Residue, then its C-alpha position, 0 to 999 in steps of 0.5 A: m621447669n618441674k621439680k618435686i623435692k621430698a628430702r630426708l634428714a641425713p645422718v649428719l647435717v652440715a648447717t649454717v646457724l642463722v643469727g637474728s632473722l632469716v632473709p628470704s632468697a631472691a627465688y620466690a614463689w612469685r615472679d618477684d616480690a612486687a608481683r606478690q605484693d600486687t596480688i595481695a593488694r588487689a585481693e584486699k580490694a576485691p568486692d567478693r564476700r570475705w570468709t571469717p571463722d564464724y562463716v556458716p554456708v548456705g547451700r553449696s559453698v566454695i571457700t577460696r584464697y585470692g592473694n592472701t585473703f579468704f573468700y566464699t561464694d554460696g547459695r546467697e549469690p543470685s547467680n548460684q540460685e539461678d544456675p545450680q552449675a554456677i558453683l562449679y564455675h566458681a570453683s574451677w576458674r579459681a583453681l586454674y589460677y593457682p597460686d594467685m588463687e586457690v580453692i580451699s574447700v567445696d561443701g566443706k571438703p577438699w575440692l579433689a574429693v568432690p567428683d563434679v568439681r574435679e570433673r569440671v576442673a579437668q574439662d576447663v583445663s582441657r579447654h584452656w590448654a586447647l588454646t595454647d601450644v601445651t599438650v598435657s593431660p588434665e590429670r597432670y594438674f591433679t598429680d603435679v600441681a594440686p595439693k594431695l589428699p592425705p590418707a584416711g585418718k591423717t591431716t595435712i596443712n598446705m602452706n605457700v611461701g610468702l603467704t600467711a593464708a593456708s589450708v588444712w585438709t583431711a580426706e573428707t574435710a577442708r578449712p582455711e587457716r591463718l598462720v602467724g607468719e609466712p613461710i619463707k625460703h632461705n638458701d634453698t631451705v623452706y622455713f615455716p612457723v612452728s605453731a602451724l603444727r598444732n593443726l596436726g595435733a602436735d602439743l607445743k610448749w615454749d619454756n626457758g628459751a626452748l621448744t618441747a614438741r610432742a606428737n606420735n608418742t615422740i617428745v622433741h626438745v630443742r633450742p633455737e640456733e642449735t644443730k642438736a635436738l633431744v628426741n625421746g631423750e636421745e641426741r639427734d642432728t637437726l637443722p637449726l630453728t630460728l626466731v624471726n620477728g619473735r616467731l619461732m620458725a623451723p626448717a621443713a625437715f624438722v617435722e621428721l623428728l616428730g614422725y611427720t612427713w613433708e613435701y616441698f613442691d616447686t613447679m612452673n604452671p604449665w598452662f599460663t601463656e606469656a599474656d597471662l604472665r604479663e597480666g600478673a599471673s605467678w610463674f611458680v608454685e612453692r608450697l610446703s605440705i606437712t602431714n601427721 
């Protein structure tokens, strides 16, 4: 099952106003919510080195997400000191178990922009698929599963449904980002915390029960639960924003009013075997990427 959706706002939107809070749909990024919670719990107990915002790398470094927790490995590790190629192994095997695990950065860059890491991932994908009945080029991993590198001068935030751990990529830099709330999916619409847009340079202000957002020479003024927004003073249709546990959540398509683009990605990991799935690997990737 492969599906890539990139929707545009229609001239007229028929929307259901969500009062109170959003209830996530049954279809989730994980086999079920128990599997998601189990992965998060196991990651919290992992003995790996936890990444914090004051982290300073030593030598080559890999920052990863496991469950909802960030980790790092670098020149402090004895294995990395003994084997210069070990860092490639750390990056590759974590990349192969997306979305349970995810490579945020290698040497401060998106791993797709690091040639030796990209080559190692391609080799390991080929080896893994050789053990299964799946016959798909490793390039499919780069084009169909991994987050996309943003164009030069642009920034992308990659968010996963059900997690607060996210990543912010440019063509040359990558870093972890902790969201104030997890994106959720409701009635086939993905909602994300509006505050995440600050990572893309948006100026956000909340005043008297309304949001004013500024980006790309555009000013958007909107109130939660309303299906109309003022965009540079002109009324436009929009899916309603809503408050969830005191946090303002926006449907993905809202970002188009600011001149941003977005992509919602939903696919089954093609290299997982039934044995992998029984051991807790996730069935689906559900990722929302927004680019300024």
